[in-house]
C-alpha positions in Angstrom: -21.4 110.4 1.2 -22.0 107.4 -1.1 -25.1 105.1 -0.8 -24.5 101.4 -0.3 -27.3 99.0 -1.1 -27.8 95.2 -0.7 -28.6 93.1 -3.8 -29.7 89.5 -4.1 -30.5 89.0 -7.8 -29.5 90.4 -11.2 -32.8 91.9 -11.9 -32.3 94.4 -9.0 -29.1 95.9 -10.3 -30.5 98.6 -12.6 -33.4 99.3 -10.2 -31.0 100.0 -7.3 -28.5 102.0 -9.4 -31.3 104.1 -10.8 -32.6 104.7 -7.3 -29.2 106.2 -6.3 -26.9 103.4 -5.2 -23.2 104.1 -5.6 -22.2 100.7 -4.4 -23.9 97.3 -4.2 -23.1 94.4 -1.8 -24.3 90.8 -1.6 -23.4 87.2 -0.9 -23.2 84.0 -2.8 -22.8 80.4 -1.5 -20.6 78.1 -3.6 -21.7 74.5 -4.0 -18.7 73.0 -2.1 -19.6 75.1 0.9 -23.2 74.0 0.7 -22.2 70.4 0.6 -20.0 70.5 3.6 -21.3 73.3 5.9 -24.9 74.1 4.9 -26.2 72.9 8.3 -23.2 73.9 10.3 -22.1 77.4 9.4 -23.1 80.4 7.3 -20.5 81.7 4.9 -21.8 85.2 5.2 -24.4 85.6 8.0 -27.4 84.7 6.0 -28.9 81.2 6.1 -31.9 81.4 3.6 -31.6 81.3 -0.2 -33.5 84.5 -0.8 -30.7 86.5 0.8 -28.0 85.0 -1.5 -27.1 85.6 -5.2 -28.2 82.4 -7.0 -24.8 81.4 -8.3 -21.4 82.3 -9.7 -22.8 83.1 -13.2 -25.3 85.5 -11.7 -22.6 87.1 -9.5 -20.5 87.8 -12.6 -23.5 89.4 -14.4 -24.4 91.6 -11.4 -20.8 92.8 -11.1 -20.7 93.5 -14.9 -23.9 95.5 -14.8 -22.6 97.4 -11.8 -19.3 98.2 -13.5 -21.1 99.2 -16.7 -22.7 102.0 -14.7 -19.4 103.1 -13.2 -20.3 101.7 -9.7 -18.7 99.2 -7.4 -19.6 95.8 -5.9 -18.5 94.2 -2.6 -18.8 90.6 -1.6 -19.9 89.6 1.9 -17.7 87.1 3.7 -18.4 88.4 7.2 -18.8 85.5 9.6 -17.1 86.4 12.9 -14.5 83.7 12.3 -13.7 80.6 10.2 -11.9 77.4 11.0 -8.6 76.3 9.6 -10.5 73.5 7.8 -12.6 76.1 5.9 -9.8 78.4 4.8 -8.9 76.5 1.5 -12.6 76.7 0.4 -12.6 80.4 1.2 -9.4 81.1 -0.7 -10.9 79.3 -3.7 -14.1 81.3 -3.2 -12.3 84.6 -3.2 -10.2 83.6 -6.2 -13.4 83.0 -8.2 -15.0 86.3 -6.9 -11.8 88.2 -7.9 -12.1 86.6 -11.4 -15.7 87.8 -11.6 -14.4 91.3 -10.9 -15.7 92.1 -7.4 -14.1 95.3 -6.1 -14.1 94.5 -2.4 -14.6 92.0 0.4 -16.5 92.6 3.6 -15.1 90.5 6.4 -14.4 90.3 10.1 -11.9 87.4 10.6 -8.5 88.9 11.1 -6.6 85.8 10.0 -8.6 85.7 6.7 -7.9 89.3 6.1 -4.1 88.8 6.4 -4.3 85.8 4.1 -6.4 87.5 1.4 -4.4 90.7 1.6 -1.3 88.9 0.5 -3.1 86.9 -2.2 -5.4 89.6 -3.6 -3.8 92.9 -2.7 -5.8 94.8 -5.3 -9.2 94.2 -3.6 -10.7 96.7 -1.1 -11.2 95.2 2.3 -14.0 96.3 4.6 -14.1 95.5 8.3 -17.6 94.3 8.9 -19.7 95.3 11.8 -19.0 91.7 13.0 -15.4 92.9 13.7 -16.9 95.1 16.4 -14.4 97.9 16.1 -15.7 100.5 18.6 -12.7 102.7 19.3 -9.8 104.4 17.4 -7.2 101.9 18.8 -9.1 98.9 17.3 -9.7 100.7 14.1 -6.0 101.7 13.8 -5.0 98.1 14.4 -7.2 96.8 11.6 -5.9 99.5 9.3 -2.4 98.3 10.0 -3.4 94.8 9.1 -4.8 95.8 5.7 -8.3 97.1 6.1 -9.3 99.9 3.8 -12.8 100.6 5.2 -14.7 100.1 8.4 -18.4 99.5 8.9 -19.2 101.0 12.3 -21.2 98.8 14.8 -24.8 99.8 15.0 -24.8 101.1 18.6 -22.2 103.9 18.3 -23.4 107.5 18.5 -22.3 110.0 15.9 -19.9 111.8 18.2 -17.9 108.6 18.8 -17.9 107.9 15.1 -16.6 111.4 14.4 -13.8 110.9 17.0 -12.7 107.6 15.4 -12.7 109.2 11.9 -10.6 112.0 13.1 -8.0 109.8 14.9 -7.6 107.3 12.2 -6.9 109.2 9.0 -6.7 107.1 5.8 -9.5 104.8 6.9 -12.8 105.3 5.2 -15.8 104.6 7.5 -19.4 103.6 6.7 -22.4 103.8 8.9 -25.8 102.1 8.9 -28.8 104.3 8.0 -31.9 102.3 7.4 -33.6 99.0 8.3 -32.4 96.2 10.6 -31.5 97.8 13.8 -30.9 95.3 16.6 -30.9 95.4 20.5 -27.7 93.3 20.6 -24.1 94.2 19.7 -23.6 92.2 16.6 -19.9 91.5 16.9 -20.5 90.0 20.4 -23.8 88.2 19.7 -23.8 84.5 19.8 -27.3 84.0 18.4 -27.4 82.4 14.9 -30.1 83.6 12.4 -31.1 80.2 11.1 -34.9 80.2 11.4 -36.6 79.0 8.2 -39.4 81.6 9.0 -36.7 84.3 8.8 -37.3 85.3 12.4 -34.1 86.8 13.8 -33.0 85.7 17.2 -33.3 89.2 18.6 -37.0 89.2 17.7 -37.7 86.2 20.0 -39.1 87.4 23.3 -37.2 86.4 26.4 -36.7 87.7 29.9 -33.6 88.7 31.8 -33.7 87.0 35.2 -31.3 88.7 37.7 -29.0 86.4 39.8 -28.9 88.9 42.6 -32.0 89.5 44.8 -31.6 93.3 44.4 -30.4 94.1 40.9 -28.7 97.4 40.1 -30.6 100.3 38.4 -28.5 99.6 35.3 -29.7 96.0 35.2 -33.3 97.2 35.8 -32.9 99.5 32.7 -31.6 96.6 30.6 -34.4 94.4 31.7 -37.0 97.0 30.8 -35.4 97.7 27.5 -35.3 94.0 26.6 -38.9 93.6 27.6 -40.0 96.5 25.4 -38.1 95.3 22.4 -40.6 92.6 21.6 -43.2 95.3 21.0 -41.1 97.1 18.3 -40.0 96.1 14.8 -36.3 96.1 13.9 -37.3 96.5 10.3 -38.2 100.1 11.1 -34.6 100.9 11.9 -33.9 104.4 10.8 -31.1 107.1 11.0 -32.5 109.8 8.7 -32.3 112.5 11.4 -28.5 111.9 11.8 -27.5 112.4 8.1 -26.3 116.0 8.6 -24.2 114.9 11.6 -22.8 111.9 9.8 -21.8 114.1 6.9 -20.1 116.5 9.3 -18.3 113.6 11.0 -16.7 112.6 7.7 -18.6 109.3 7.1 -17.7 107.9 3.7 -20.8 105.8 3.0 -24.4 105.2 4.3 -25.2 101.5 4.3 -28.7 100.1 4.0 -29.6 96.8 5.4 -31.9 94.4 3.6 -30.3 91.3 2.1 -33.3 89.0 1.4 -35.8 91.8 1.4 -38.2 92.3 -1.6 -36.8 94.3 -4.4 -39.5 97.0 -4.1 -38.6 97.6 -0.5 -34.9 97.9 -1.3 -35.7 100.5 -4.0 -38.1 102.4 -1.8 -35.6 102.6 1.1 -32.8 103.7 -1.1 -34.8 106.4 -2.7 -35.8 107.7 0.7 -32.2 107.9 1.9 -31.1 109.6 -1.3 -33.9 112.2 -0.9 -32.8 113.0 2.6 -29.1 113.2 1.6 -30.2 115.9 -0.8 -32.3 117.6 1.9 -29.3 117.5 4.3 -27.1 119.3 1.8 -29.6 122.1 1.2 -29.2 125.0 3.8 -32.8 126.0 3.2 -34.0 122.7 4.6 -32.0 122.9 7.8 -34.6 124.5 10.0 -37.2 121.7 9.7 -35.0 118.8 8.5 -35.6 116.5 11.5 -39.3 117.2 11.5 -39.4 116.2 7.8 -37.4 113.1 8.6 -39.8 112.0 11.3 -42.7 112.5 9.1 -41.0 110.5 6.3 -40.3 107.7 8.8 -44.0 107.5 9.9 -45.1 107.6 6.2 -42.6 104.8 5.2 -43.2 102.4 8.2 -46.7 103.5 9.4 -45.2 103.8 12.9 -43.8 106.7 14.9 -40.1 107.1 15.7 -38.8 105.0 18.7 -35.5 105.1 20.5 -35.5 101.3 20.2 -35.2 101.2 16.5 -33.5 104.6 16.0 -29.9 104.1 14.8 -28.9 107.4 16.4 -31.2 107.8 19.4 -29.4 110.9 20.5 -31.5 112.6 17.8 -34.8 110.7 18.3 -36.4 113.1 20.8 -35.0 116.3 19.4 -37.1 118.8 17.6 
């Protein structure tokens, strides 16, 4: 499996590639978009400058440094949808990115995919988690529309991922592995991460109030889960225990979250995943692999494993 890391600035390129990244991804906001839509819409699901590459010249340099190492770079263009008014700006944006040499585009908007596939057929197109492709039928439909890769939504268990991989041959599938787990289904979430304090909407405590006087047990569980989420930290999101199962499922790439995070954290997280990919491939490590993974999680985040932030909670309580 390849390792996929976020990047926000040119100085991170060599650090991340040295730490084991096989592919980098990041976003950049062009000036015309800033002038027209800065306060209205995000071009790529990030609203603060620290999570964006500073400009076109820096994007070109990052892509060149990545290619010099024989690796790939993908550009984030993954808002759930764009308006017809925005499409001309987006086409010009991707024209510039293609000139800079980007290898792929991460997106969710089906209309944009069809448009770009005709215009830039040589790029690799990734269906973002914002596309919310949760079954083989949806994945096969996007494949027919021109998608080359799929980023699985965060809440899918490894068994369902394996089923989709098996039923949709020819589609490469990536899965999240570290940082940024969320209680909500991202492709269906209508919260907008726009806080200047970089507080994500899912971190804001709120209560679920039932409309019925006697809510169902399922709703009670949802209420309890939501109430407990405020006491956890989504930055502790981890899937280390599931790496052997993800490899067996045929996952193409392990994707780390962290656009806007400090460089040292990106490097440390990447090195940790690379270490456990090596451990997962070593039969001698199999007997105590999950124990080592839990110990590493506690060491990295100074907190125990929790089903709330575990990407693959089917493994969270296993020995």
